[in-house]
KEDRENSE-213026 format. One record per residue (C-alpha): x, y, z; chain. Coordinates in Angstrom, 3 decimals. Layout:
BEGIN
east|north|up|mol
X|Y|Z|A
...
***
This chain:
BEGIN
east|north|up|mol
12.356|15.092|-34.919|A
15.363|17.257|-35.776|A
18.557|16.283|-33.977|A
21.002|18.721|-32.399|A
24.332|18.468|-34.194|A
27.513|20.477|-33.800|A
29.756|18.603|-36.207|A
29.262|21.286|-38.871|A
30.873|23.772|-36.489|A
34.046|21.719|-36.714|A
34.298|21.928|-40.498|A
33.402|25.619|-40.547|A
35.788|26.359|-37.695|A
38.721|24.685|-39.418|A
38.096|26.594|-42.643|A
37.783|29.924|-40.830|A
40.776|29.139|-38.630|A
43.030|28.529|-41.604|A
41.796|31.685|-43.330|A
41.861|34.105|-40.398|A
44.749|32.436|-38.596|A
46.906|32.476|-41.707|A
46.230|36.190|-42.158|A
47.072|36.907|-38.525|A
50.327|34.953|-38.658|A
51.321|36.692|-41.880|A
50.880|40.045|-40.149|A
52.659|38.829|-37.029|A
55.753|37.607|-38.809|A
55.675|40.036|-41.729|A
58.084|42.869|-42.352|A
56.109|45.559|-40.503|A
57.372|45.281|-36.914|A
54.830|47.739|-35.479|A
51.913|45.861|-37.032|A
53.431|42.537|-35.984|A
53.684|43.730|-32.381|A
50.033|44.837|-32.382|A
49.001|41.487|-33.816|A
50.901|39.691|-31.044|A
49.107|41.762|-28.404|A
45.726|41.060|-29.968|A
46.561|37.359|-30.293|A
47.614|37.165|-26.636|A
44.342|38.702|-25.459|A
42.247|36.470|-27.737|A
44.212|33.422|-26.605|A
43.486|34.411|-23.000|A
39.761|34.626|-23.738|A
39.502|31.142|-25.243|A
41.959|29.699|-22.739|A
39.575|30.934|-20.046|A
36.680|29.236|-21.847|A
38.666|26.006|-22.158|A
39.723|25.950|-18.509|A
36.227|26.938|-17.417|A
34.832|23.951|-19.314|A
37.333|21.610|-17.679|A
36.624|23.067|-14.247|A
32.860|22.690|-14.689|A
33.367|19.106|-15.891|A
35.347|18.385|-12.717|A
32.554|19.938|-10.655|A
30.021|17.743|-12.471|A
32.019|14.582|-11.728|A
32.290|15.528|-8.057|A
28.728|16.662|-7.325|A
27.004|14.194|-9.707|A
24.002|16.522|-9.916|A
21.202|15.599|-12.297|A
21.598|18.973|-14.065|A
25.073|18.000|-15.220|A
23.718|15.384|-17.643|A
22.527|18.165|-19.941|A
25.890|19.946|-20.170|A
28.572|17.372|-19.324|A
29.363|16.402|-22.920|A
29.637|20.114|-23.801|A
32.102|20.676|-20.956|A
34.072|17.600|-21.974|A
34.343|18.942|-25.519|A
35.205|22.503|-24.532|A
37.753|21.454|-21.920|A
38.923|18.185|-23.458|A
42.493|17.022|-23.934|A
42.386|17.721|-27.678|A
41.092|21.260|-27.148|A
43.804|21.877|-24.563|A
46.429|20.590|-26.994|A
45.206|22.966|-29.710|A
45.267|25.873|-27.255|A
48.837|24.995|-26.269|A
49.856|25.068|-29.937|A
48.109|28.409|-30.423|A
50.386|29.940|-27.786|A
53.464|29.264|-29.938|A
53.165|32.572|-31.874|A
53.306|34.391|-28.532|A
56.311|32.355|-27.399|A
58.058|33.120|-30.697|A
57.537|36.852|-30.072|A
58.626|37.002|-26.457|A
60.719|40.037|-27.355|A
57.572|42.134|-27.838|A
57.785|44.347|-24.742|A
54.750|43.440|-22.715|A
56.287|40.770|-20.512|A
58.274|43.495|-18.817|A
60.479|41.040|-16.955|A
62.045|39.942|-20.266|A
64.797|40.739|-20.884|A
65.934|41.059|-17.272|A
66.407|44.655|-16.143|A
69.470|44.316|-13.939|A
69.132|47.875|-12.604|A
65.716|47.001|-11.128|A
66.353|45.273|-7.796|A
62.713|44.239|-7.582|A
62.918|42.480|-10.934|A
66.234|40.816|-10.097|A
64.586|39.289|-7.025|A
61.623|37.994|-9.062|A
63.857|36.647|-11.820|A
64.085|33.314|-10.009|A
60.447|32.768|-11.017|A
59.958|35.147|-13.935|A
62.369|33.902|-16.576|A
61.710|32.325|-19.996|A
63.005|28.878|-19.000|A
60.844|28.669|-15.884|A
57.868|30.111|-17.772|A
58.148|27.423|-20.462|A
58.609|24.555|-18.012|A
55.625|25.597|-15.925|A
53.551|26.082|-19.080|A
54.225|22.479|-20.066|A
53.467|21.166|-16.561|A
50.133|23.000|-16.425|A
48.970|21.543|-19.715|A
50.139|18.032|-18.889|A
48.110|18.123|-15.659|A
44.977|19.426|-17.372|A
45.223|17.092|-20.340|A
45.727|14.091|-18.051|A
42.640|14.949|-15.988|A
40.516|15.656|-19.059|A
41.549|12.480|-20.911|A
41.205|10.055|-17.980|A
37.835|11.378|-16.896|A
36.412|11.520|-20.413|A
37.491|7.934|-21.141|A
35.896|6.750|-17.912|A
32.631|8.510|-18.784|A
32.543|6.919|-22.238|A
33.391|3.497|-20.803|A
30.462|3.711|-18.418|A
28.138|4.484|-21.318|A
28.970|1.025|-22.653|A
29.480|-1.012|-19.480|A
27.082|0.764|-17.045|A
29.600|-0.113|-14.302|A
29.049|2.026|-11.188|A
32.741|1.731|-10.355|A
33.499|4.094|-13.241|A
31.414|6.745|-11.537|A
33.304|6.215|-8.286|A
36.605|6.391|-10.181|A
35.683|9.788|-11.644|A
34.628|11.162|-8.280|A
37.796|9.889|-6.603|A
39.997|11.399|-9.322|A
38.079|14.660|-9.797|A
37.990|15.529|-6.076|A
41.768|15.907|-5.576|A
41.952|16.895|-9.244|A
39.848|19.976|-8.515|A
42.333|21.094|-5.845|A
45.242|20.633|-8.258|A
43.248|22.338|-10.998|A
42.520|25.441|-8.906|A
46.138|25.757|-7.767|A
47.537|25.264|-11.272|A
45.104|27.714|-12.915|A
45.929|30.317|-10.263|A
49.638|29.942|-11.032|A
48.976|29.922|-14.782|A
46.936|33.150|-14.633|A
49.760|34.698|-12.616|A
52.351|33.628|-15.195|A
50.413|34.475|-18.335|A
48.677|37.731|-17.431|A
49.423|39.175|-14.004|A
53.178|38.989|-14.634|A
52.793|41.417|-17.542|A
53.077|44.074|-14.849|A
55.656|42.462|-12.561|A
55.527|45.361|-10.093|A
51.835|44.737|-9.385|A
50.137|41.732|-7.874|A
46.815|40.737|-6.373|A
45.984|37.698|-4.267|A
42.514|37.736|-5.866|A
43.693|37.658|-9.475|A
43.866|33.856|-9.808|A
40.496|33.131|-8.141|A
38.880|35.895|-10.193|A
40.238|34.387|-13.419|A
38.839|30.984|-12.399|A
35.374|32.445|-11.788|A
35.444|34.317|-15.107|A
36.384|31.049|-16.827|A
33.640|29.006|-15.158|A
31.110|31.772|-15.804|A
31.928|31.729|-19.528|A
31.738|27.957|-19.871|A
28.460|27.606|-17.970|A
26.835|30.471|-19.872|A
27.802|28.985|-23.237|A
26.548|25.511|-22.278|A
23.273|26.969|-20.987|A
22.789|28.895|-24.221|A
23.390|25.760|-26.309|A
20.937|23.650|-24.286|A
18.216|26.318|-24.377|A
18.610|26.969|-28.098|A
18.382|23.245|-28.859|A
15.676|22.386|-26.328|A
13.232|21.196|-28.992|A
15.790|19.048|-30.785|A
16.925|15.543|-29.935|A
18.296|14.572|-27.489|A
17.670|17.708|-25.426|A
13.909|17.461|-25.894|A
14.114|14.341|-23.703|A
15.464|16.215|-20.684|A
14.629|19.935|-20.831|A
12.067|20.847|-18.199|A
11.352|23.721|-15.854|A
13.360|21.958|-13.149|A
16.431|21.742|-15.389|A
16.263|25.334|-16.599|A
15.763|26.440|-13.007|A
18.943|24.590|-12.012|A
20.927|26.053|-14.906|A
19.563|29.516|-14.194|A
20.455|29.255|-10.509|A
23.983|28.131|-11.375|A
24.448|31.098|-13.702|A
23.047|33.356|-10.980|A
25.589|31.952|-8.526|A
28.491|32.431|-10.954|A
27.615|36.067|-11.656|A
27.301|36.589|-7.890|A
30.762|35.121|-7.312|A
32.207|37.202|-10.134|A
31.055|40.505|-8.626|A
32.024|39.328|-5.136|A
35.586|38.504|-6.183|A
35.871|41.665|-8.296|A
34.661|43.831|-5.427|A
36.909|41.985|-2.963|A
39.976|42.746|-5.074|A
38.949|46.404|-5.355|A
38.286|46.803|-1.624|A
41.539|45.097|-0.618|A
43.571|47.379|-2.914|A
41.556|50.499|-2.021|A
41.910|49.942|1.744|A
45.663|49.380|1.426|A
46.038|52.528|-0.721|A
49.603|51.694|-1.766|A
50.849|53.073|-5.118|A
52.265|49.745|-6.314|A
48.808|48.177|-5.983|A
46.486|51.070|-6.900|A
48.271|51.418|-10.265|A
45.984|48.679|-11.633|A
42.831|50.747|-11.102|A
44.554|54.070|-11.778|A
45.304|52.940|-15.334|A
41.747|51.748|-15.850|A
39.797|54.512|-14.103|A
41.903|57.684|-14.289|A
44.311|57.419|-17.208|A
41.729|56.105|-19.696|A
38.191|57.445|-20.027|A
37.414|54.581|-22.404|A
38.383|51.936|-19.841|A
36.387|53.717|-17.152|A
33.274|53.536|-19.336|A
34.075|49.962|-20.389|A
34.385|48.931|-16.738|A
31.000|50.473|-15.956|A
29.416|48.720|-18.945|A
30.929|45.450|-17.742|A
29.426|45.856|-14.264|A
25.977|46.848|-15.541|A
25.583|44.406|-18.430|A
27.911|41.671|-17.181|A
26.515|41.498|-13.674|A
23.662|43.810|-12.623|A
21.205|43.153|-15.458|A
21.828|39.360|-15.806|A
21.896|38.938|-12.023|A
18.613|40.835|-11.647|A
17.037|38.926|-14.530|A
18.040|35.584|-13.011|A
16.397|36.550|-9.721|A
13.042|36.250|-11.486|A
11.597|32.716|-11.766|A
10.083|33.720|-15.123|A
13.536|34.107|-16.674|A
14.457|30.562|-15.669|A
11.198|29.148|-17.030|A
11.410|30.939|-20.367|A
13.934|29.273|-22.693|A
14.392|32.358|-24.862|A
14.970|34.674|-21.911|A
17.401|32.269|-20.269|A
19.302|31.793|-23.538|A
19.496|35.573|-24.060|A
20.736|36.128|-20.504|A
23.357|33.389|-20.850|A
24.534|34.879|-24.158|A
24.882|38.302|-22.515|A
26.962|36.849|-19.672|A
29.179|34.984|-22.140|A
29.833|37.980|-24.386|A
30.470|40.343|-21.481|A
33.303|38.116|-20.286|A
35.124|39.033|-23.519|A
34.913|42.679|-22.470|A
35.899|41.798|-18.926|A
39.073|40.060|-20.084|A
39.849|42.932|-22.468|A
39.544|45.383|-19.564|A
41.755|43.154|-17.417|A
44.463|42.062|-19.849|A
44.860|44.623|-22.634|A
46.019|47.630|-20.533|A
48.993|45.529|-19.392|A
50.126|45.404|-23.020|A
48.953|48.667|-24.609|A
49.152|51.038|-21.689|A
47.074|54.108|-22.463|A
46.455|53.019|-26.069|A
43.582|50.699|-25.229|A
40.975|51.432|-27.897|A
40.146|48.229|-29.792|A
41.646|47.914|-33.252|A
40.886|45.594|-36.145|A
43.647|43.151|-35.209|A
41.689|42.347|-32.027|A
38.750|41.136|-34.108|A
41.053|39.173|-36.404|A
42.685|37.455|-33.430|A
39.323|36.556|-31.844|A
38.088|35.113|-35.143|A
41.333|33.158|-35.611|A
41.572|31.505|-32.218|A
37.801|31.239|-31.811|A
37.563|29.365|-35.111|A
40.166|26.802|-34.057|A
38.417|26.400|-30.701|A
35.072|25.910|-32.486|A
36.687|23.354|-34.799|A
37.842|21.144|-31.944|A
34.643|21.680|-29.935|A
32.460|20.634|-32.868|A
34.698|17.688|-33.724|A
34.731|16.368|-30.142|A
30.941|16.529|-29.757|A
30.576|14.080|-32.653|A
32.661|11.416|-30.898|A
29.924|10.516|-28.399|A
26.225|11.038|-27.762|A
25.341|14.509|-26.492|A
23.817|12.998|-23.343|A
25.681|10.457|-21.184|A
23.867|7.141|-21.582|A
24.823|6.014|-18.070|A
22.804|8.814|-16.430|A
19.091|8.853|-17.215|A
17.763|10.750|-14.200|A
16.529|13.726|-16.219|A
14.692|11.511|-18.720|A
13.090|9.568|-15.885|A
12.034|12.746|-14.111|A
10.485|14.204|-17.288|A
8.695|10.905|-18.043|A
7.302|10.829|-14.497|A
6.182|14.462|-14.837|A
4.257|13.679|-18.040|A
2.814|10.409|-16.756|A
***
């Protein structure tokens, strides 16, 4: 029986990362300032996409440790790899090109505009020193949670000690609260602050849901595509795919709920400093208006409707296709959300966007593939899915 392996992704990812990343950095720090600035903008958006995927993986791992659902056995190792301490460290390093180009004018609070009283007031929070300190604190928190919980999970594979399970639950429960608060602040720092005159109380929660939606969709796709390979052939059943399908259904439901909540709150207030977000995306740019509609239809309506049907959750190919659609549409969602902050009305995608996605995505794939080879793809200490499938076939 063929075995599911992702180690080759690591080698391929490293090769592609060096190739594409080197090209991107050469453009970023080359002599052409206009091209360098565009490359920085593309890199920032691409970094945001894979940072969302990384944080979504960590968040879903925390949820798995807390709920201890049987479904989590199939995807836990994937979440641990995607949101692991090593992946977080790589993502922190990949932000350095952005930090080195802080002068590119899309963090509009830098340098400080002393004639803007509003910005002077916010300068106590929005300043390069505070930004850097908070950046380091966020990553230290996430890396600590990821490393401690992963080590405990691997230890239990060897010892089978139930106390390890209790340790993870006891750490992940308050850890989830800290995680949600820190990601909300991080999303505010990294993206919402690009327009320091605008803010939304829903921006952080919406970013968290987008992140979790991405991570769950990718893990579901991987499990479905490898269902006939070891070790997934030992656990994949209609009950498991139903659980994964229902979770994806829930995430898409939360995404549209949070998106609509933000829109309704801003629309009902009808204040210029808040409506500017949607004005830029629905009035100033016909492209963004169409892109937003495509995002709603293909990122929510069609997958959500498909996942209502039990047949979709029983059919591995249909479920994998739906998960892939959800995953890819989150790229468009984050483009629609982040890029207008940086490019204003000039929001049509350019080739540097693709180069940035390939660069950062390759490094992410490298660490994801490498981490999956460090342990079995299924936690050995949890055999509930195998037992259930054996009982079903008995």
